[in-house]
C-alpha distance (Angstrom), angle and dihedral (degrees) to the residues before:
residue distance angle dihedral
M1 . . .
S2 3.82 . .
C3 3.71 137.0 .
P4 3.79 133.0 -154.2
D5 3.80 119.1 -82.2
A6 3.79 104.4 -79.9
S7 3.76 137.5 142.5
A8 3.77 116.9 -103.2
S9 3.77 92.2 -99.2
H10 3.77 128.0 154.1
A11 3.80 85.9 -126.2
N12 3.82 84.9 77.8
T13 3.80 96.2 55.2
G14 3.81 115.6 128.7
L15 3.80 131.1 -164.3
I16 3.82 116.6 -148.2
L17 3.81 115.7 -159.1
P18 3.82 110.6 179.9
G19 3.77 125.6 -165.3
G20 3.77 132.7 -90.2
G21 3.79 110.6 139.7
A22 3.82 110.7 -125.2
R23 3.80 88.9 0.0
A24 3.78 88.3 77.4
A25 3.82 87.6 80.2
Y26 3.79 84.0 82.1
Q27 3.84 89.2 65.3
V28 3.76 89.3 57.2
G29 3.79 90.4 56.8
V30 3.77 91.9 52.4
L31 3.80 90.5 47.6
K32 3.80 88.4 51.3
A33 3.78 89.5 55.8
I34 3.83 90.5 48.3
A35 3.80 90.1 49.0
S36 3.80 90.9 54.0
L37 3.83 89.3 52.9
H38 3.80 90.7 43.8
G39 3.78 90.1 59.2
K40 3.78 117.0 168.6
R41 3.81 95.8 -15.9
H42 3.75 108.5 134.8
S43 3.82 97.4 -152.4
N44 3.80 124.6 93.7
P45 3.83 107.9 -114.6
F46 3.80 92.1 -154.1
P47 3.83 112.1 49.3
I48 3.85 90.0 167.4
L49 3.79 117.3 55.3
A50 3.82 126.2 -175.9
G51 3.80 120.9 -179.0
T52 3.77 136.9 175.0
S53 3.83 129.4 -167.1
A54 3.84 110.3 -31.9
G55 3.83 87.2 -4.4
A56 3.84 85.8 62.6
I57 3.80 88.8 61.5
N58 3.81 90.6 55.4
A59 3.82 91.8 43.4
T60 3.81 93.6 50.1
S61 3.75 91.4 47.1
L62 3.80 90.0 53.3
A63 3.80 91.2 47.5
A64 3.81 92.7 51.1
G65 3.82 89.2 50.3
A66 3.78 99.3 36.1
H67 3.82 90.4 124.6
H68 3.83 89.6 67.5
F69 3.82 109.9 28.4
T70 3.83 98.7 174.9
G71 3.81 94.4 46.3
T72 3.79 91.2 46.9
V73 3.80 92.2 53.3
E74 3.80 89.6 50.4
T75 3.81 90.5 51.7
L76 3.80 90.6 47.0
E77 3.79 91.1 51.8
I78 3.80 91.4 50.8
M79 3.82 90.7 51.1
W80 3.83 94.1 50.9
K81 3.84 92.6 44.7
Q82 3.78 91.1 52.6
L83 3.79 94.6 50.0
S84 3.78 124.1 122.8
T85 3.74 128.0 177.9
D86 3.83 92.0 -107.9
R87 3.83 88.8 60.5
I88 3.86 88.7 60.2
Y89 3.81 106.6 33.2
R90 3.81 144.4 -4.5
A91 3.76 113.6 -108.7
D92 3.80 106.8 170.9
L93 3.83 111.6 150.7
M94 3.84 97.4 -113.7
G95 3.81 91.7 43.4
V96 3.81 93.4 52.5
L97 3.82 92.1 44.5
R98 3.83 91.7 48.6
N99 3.80 91.9 47.7
A100 3.82 91.8 46.6
L101 3.82 90.5 53.3
R102 3.80 91.7 47.8
L103 3.81 90.3 48.4
A104 3.82 91.7 49.8
G105 3.79 90.7 44.8
S106 3.79 92.5 53.0
L107 3.80 89.3 62.9
F108 3.82 88.0 70.3
N109 3.83 101.6 26.9
S110 3.79 119.0 37.8
G111 3.78 89.8 -169.3
I112 3.79 90.9 75.6
A113 3.78 89.1 73.0
V114 3.78 93.8 53.5
G115 3.78 112.4 111.5
R116 3.78 96.7 6.1
P117 3.85 122.9 41.6
V118 3.75 115.1 -123.2
A119 3.86 124.3 -122.3
L120 3.76 138.6 138.9
L121 3.82 95.1 -110.2
D122 3.76 136.0 37.8
N123 3.84 107.0 -130.0
S124 3.80 97.4 -173.7
P125 3.84 90.5 118.3
L126 3.82 87.7 61.5
R127 3.80 89.9 55.5
E128 3.81 90.0 52.8
L129 3.81 91.6 47.7
L130 3.78 94.6 51.6
E131 3.79 92.8 44.3
E132 3.77 88.2 53.5
R133 3.83 98.3 44.3
I134 3.83 106.7 36.4
R135 3.81 124.6 65.1
F136 3.79 100.7 -153.8
E137 3.81 92.3 -176.4
S138 3.83 88.7 64.6
I139 3.81 91.3 66.1
G140 3.81 93.1 70.3
M141 3.80 91.3 42.2
N142 3.81 91.6 53.8
I143 3.83 90.3 49.4
R144 3.82 91.3 50.8
N145 3.84 91.2 48.1
G146 3.81 92.9 49.7
D147 3.80 96.1 -114.1
L148 3.80 90.9 114.7
D149 3.76 133.4 29.2
A150 3.83 102.2 -169.3
L151 3.81 145.5 -19.8
S152 3.80 125.1 -155.8
L153 3.78 132.6 -172.7
T154 3.79 123.5 -172.9
A155 3.82 126.3 -146.6
M156 3.81 135.2 169.7
N157 3.78 115.9 -114.2
Y158 3.81 103.5 -141.2
S159 3.80 92.2 -170.6
L160 3.79 96.7 54.6
G161 3.77 101.0 24.4
L162 3.82 91.9 -123.3
S163 3.79 135.0 134.6
E164 3.79 102.6 -129.5
T165 3.76 124.7 -166.4
F166 3.77 115.4 -157.8
F167 3.78 111.3 -157.9
Q168 3.76 138.0 179.8
G169 3.77 120.6 -160.2
G170 3.78 145.7 123.2
P171 3.85 124.9 -56.6
Q172 3.83 90.0 -90.2
H173 3.79 90.8 73.3
A174 3.79 120.0 86.0
G175 3.73 131.3 -173.0
W176 3.79 123.5 -103.7
Q177 3.79 139.4 -146.7
R178 3.73 124.8 -152.6
W179 3.80 135.2 156.5
R180 3.83 106.4 -59.3
R181 3.81 92.3 -16.4
Q182 3.76 136.5 77.6
G183 3.78 142.7 170.6
L184 3.82 120.3 -127.5
A185 3.78 123.9 -167.4
T186 3.82 112.4 -135.5
P187 3.80 139.7 134.1
I188 3.81 104.5 -90.0
Q189 3.79 111.0 -115.6
L190 3.81 137.8 172.8
Q191 3.81 92.9 -90.0
H192 3.82 91.2 59.8
L193 3.79 91.3 52.1
M194 3.83 92.6 47.2
A195 3.84 88.4 50.0
S196 3.79 93.0 51.5
T197 3.86 92.1 49.0
A198 3.81 99.2 47.1
I199 3.84 100.1 116.9
P200 3.82 106.3 -151.7
T201 3.84 115.2 -98.1
I202 3.84 89.0 -6.6
F203 3.86 98.6 69.8
P204 3.80 125.2 23.6
P205 3.83 122.1 -102.7
A206 3.78 114.7 -93.4
K207 3.78 122.9 -132.7
V208 3.78 120.4 -130.3
G209 3.81 112.9 176.3
R210 3.77 108.4 -41.7
Y211 3.80 97.1 -23.0
F212 3.80 137.8 78.2
Y213 3.77 117.8 -131.3
G214 3.80 137.2 -164.9
D215 3.79 138.1 -165.9
G216 3.80 112.0 -36.8
A217 3.81 92.2 -131.8
L218 3.78 89.3 73.0
R219 3.79 110.7 97.5
Q220 3.80 91.6 -7.5
L221 3.76 96.4 135.9
T222 3.85 95.7 165.8
P223 3.84 108.1 38.2
I224 3.83 92.6 170.0
S225 3.82 95.4 53.1
P226 3.89 98.7 80.1
A227 3.81 90.1 62.6
I228 3.77 91.2 48.2
H229 3.79 91.7 48.6
L230 3.81 86.5 54.3
G231 3.78 91.6 54.4
A232 3.80 106.6 -89.7
N233 3.81 117.0 149.0
R234 3.75 94.8 172.7
V235 3.78 125.0 42.3
L236 3.79 137.4 -172.0
V237 3.84 110.7 -152.4
I238 3.83 122.2 -162.1
P239 3.79 108.2 -174.6
A240 3.81 117.8 -176.9
N241 3.79 91.7 -128.3
G242 3.77 136.1 52.4
H243 3.86 103.3 -89.1
K244 3.82 92.6 -158.2
R245 3.77 99.6 40.8
V246 3.79 119.0 166.5
Y247 3.78 114.1 -140.6
H248 3.78 120.4 -141.5
H249 3.76 118.3 -161.9
T250 3.81 114.3 -138.5
P251 3.79 122.4 -156.4
K252 3.82 99.7 -116.1
P253 3.79 132.5 127.7
I254 3.79 114.8 -81.8
Q255 3.79 116.2 -136.0
S256 3.74 132.8 -170.7
P257 3.80 107.2 -89.4
A258 3.81 117.8 -103.6
F259 3.82 122.2 -135.5
G260 3.79 91.9 -98.0
Q261 3.81 92.3 52.8
I262 3.80 90.9 52.1
I263 3.82 92.0 50.0
G264 3.78 89.2 48.8
Q265 3.80 91.2 54.2
L266 3.82 90.5 47.1
L267 3.81 89.5 53.5
N268 3.79 90.6 49.3
S269 3.82 89.1 50.1
A270 3.82 91.1 52.8
F271 3.79 98.6 41.8
I272 3.81 103.3 33.3
D273 3.81 113.8 20.2
S274 3.85 96.8 61.3
I275 3.79 96.6 51.8
E276 3.83 92.1 44.3
T277 3.80 90.7 50.6
D278 3.83 93.0 45.4
I279 3.81 91.8 51.0
E280 3.81 90.3 51.4
R281 3.79 90.5 47.2
L282 3.77 92.0 50.9
E283 3.84 91.6 49.0
R284 3.77 91.2 50.8
I285 3.81 94.1 47.7
N286 3.83 90.3 50.3
E287 3.81 89.2 51.9
L288 3.81 90.8 50.9
L289 3.80 92.1 47.9
A290 3.80 89.5 52.2
L291 3.80 89.0 61.3
I292 3.84 94.5 54.1
P293 3.82 117.2 90.8
R294 3.81 112.4 -113.5
E295 3.77 93.3 -118.7
N296 3.82 91.2 55.8
M297 3.79 95.9 50.9
Q298 3.76 95.2 100.3
M299 3.78 122.7 109.2
M300 3.81 128.1 170.4
G301 3.79 90.9 -18.7
R302 3.82 93.5 -53.6
E303 3.77 127.8 104.2
L304 3.78 114.2 -125.8
L305 3.77 108.7 -131.7
P306 3.80 130.0 -177.3
V307 3.75 115.4 -112.1
E308 3.80 110.3 -132.3
C309 3.77 110.0 -135.1
L310 3.79 132.1 -168.8
V311 3.83 118.6 -175.5
I312 3.79 124.4 -163.3
S313 3.85 110.9 -174.1
P314 3.82 135.5 164.4
S315 3.73 116.5 -70.6
E316 3.86 89.7 -157.9
D317 3.78 132.7 53.7
I318 3.81 107.0 -94.8
D319 3.80 91.8 -162.8
A320 3.83 88.6 59.8
I321 3.81 90.0 49.2
A322 3.85 89.7 50.4
D323 3.79 89.9 50.7
E324 3.82 88.6 62.6
H325 3.83 91.9 53.0
V326 3.82 104.2 40.4
K327 3.81 88.5 108.2
E328 3.78 87.7 68.8
L329 3.81 92.0 67.6
P330 3.82 116.6 98.3
R331 3.79 111.9 -86.8
S332 3.80 92.9 -116.2
L333 3.77 91.8 55.0
R334 3.81 92.6 46.1
A335 3.79 89.2 52.9
F336 3.78 92.5 50.1
L337 3.79 93.2 48.3
G338 3.80 90.1 48.3
R339 3.79 93.4 50.3
T340 3.79 92.9 49.5
G341 3.78 93.7 48.4
S342 3.79 93.7 -108.3
S343 3.81 92.7 130.6
R344 3.79 95.7 59.8
G345 3.75 118.3 107.9
G346 3.77 114.1 -79.6
S347 3.82 95.3 28.1
V348 3.79 104.1 66.5
S349 3.79 85.7 108.6
I350 3.83 90.0 93.1
A351 3.81 88.1 64.4
S352 3.80 90.2 47.4
Y353 3.79 89.3 63.2
L354 3.82 95.5 46.9
L355 3.83 101.7 41.0
F356 3.78 97.3 106.7
T357 3.79 90.5 160.8
E358 3.78 131.9 134.0
E359 3.84 97.1 -117.7
Y360 3.80 96.7 44.3
C361 3.78 95.3 45.2
A362 3.81 91.3 46.0
K363 3.76 90.3 53.2
L364 3.80 92.3 50.8
I365 3.81 91.5 46.8
D366 3.82 89.3 52.5
L367 3.83 90.7 48.8
G368 3.80 91.4 50.4
Y369 3.77 91.7 47.5
R370 3.80 91.7 52.5
D371 3.79 92.9 45.4
G372 3.79 90.5 49.7
L373 3.77 94.3 50.6
A374 3.80 88.7 46.2
Q375 3.82 86.7 62.3
R376 3.79 96.1 40.2
D377 3.83 91.8 124.9
D378 3.81 91.0 53.7
I379 3.81 92.0 46.3
N380 3.83 93.0 48.8
A381 3.78 91.2 48.9
F382 3.81 91.7 46.6
L383 3.82 98.7 45.7
Y384 3.78 107.7 24.1
Q385 3.80 111.5 28.1
């Protein structure tokens, strides 16, 4: 992985906020720790912001408030701590049942999805919340004032099968085209954010222009690359899962996976596997670049530079935390997850994405805050030295 020729300046620092549904509350906790270290500094520590799915909500909020980083983090924390499931989606019993039947019917008749996209949950309350809380017009103002360099959000184009990154930045930023992924310059609006957060089968696809889009974690094989395309040569990554998790095998009966368990693993694959793989790829490329003599680090007229990377990830198992809070989900949703096998051991991860509840989010924010402070020396060295 390479970046354009640039000095190792803090002006090229990027923040990567991957997806994870309600798990993204953890990112707010880490940001809270960073804000406490940032203190009364007026500058924005992350001029380049890249978000996906629920991480895109956090990234867009930071972009809109880039002129006051500490205050924006405080506002973001308040929003997450005041969340309830009915502020994100509708989960009345008849609505969930009706949507589940339409979703199942669409497997055999594509015409069911014509006119109104199919999904298990109606996320129109989320649209209303984001429209109320985020001033999208402030993004351009912060870019013009020099408080922000660029913001990018990634979504999956269902129609074309592409991973598309919508970005807003100054005139120095150009779009890019790679295999099955591209960057498109555009003013970031509510529809882009709704597209990036549309968890497949859970929330309906969002329309942007002529096309329908789904959650940006789908087919996003290189979550770090948008920030590098926008000029970052140092990145802080906050995944909503431990990226170096050690697995312990427990001696318990193994059963054939239910539908819900399979969906849970597919969500984990979309939200977690890509960022873990991209972090490992970046670390390996940096190791290889360190072996190349400085005078030989020229390729096609561009200097290959290492991309400094700091990762702050959960020190505890978020699935286990979610297991303690499943009872906070609406009864209709608990019933559906139970019927589809989603409440069996090993698949509670579905609930971990949908638990937009006050207690669960507060616990993840607290975990992120503690993990951030535990790495205060690394953060200070990365951002302020």
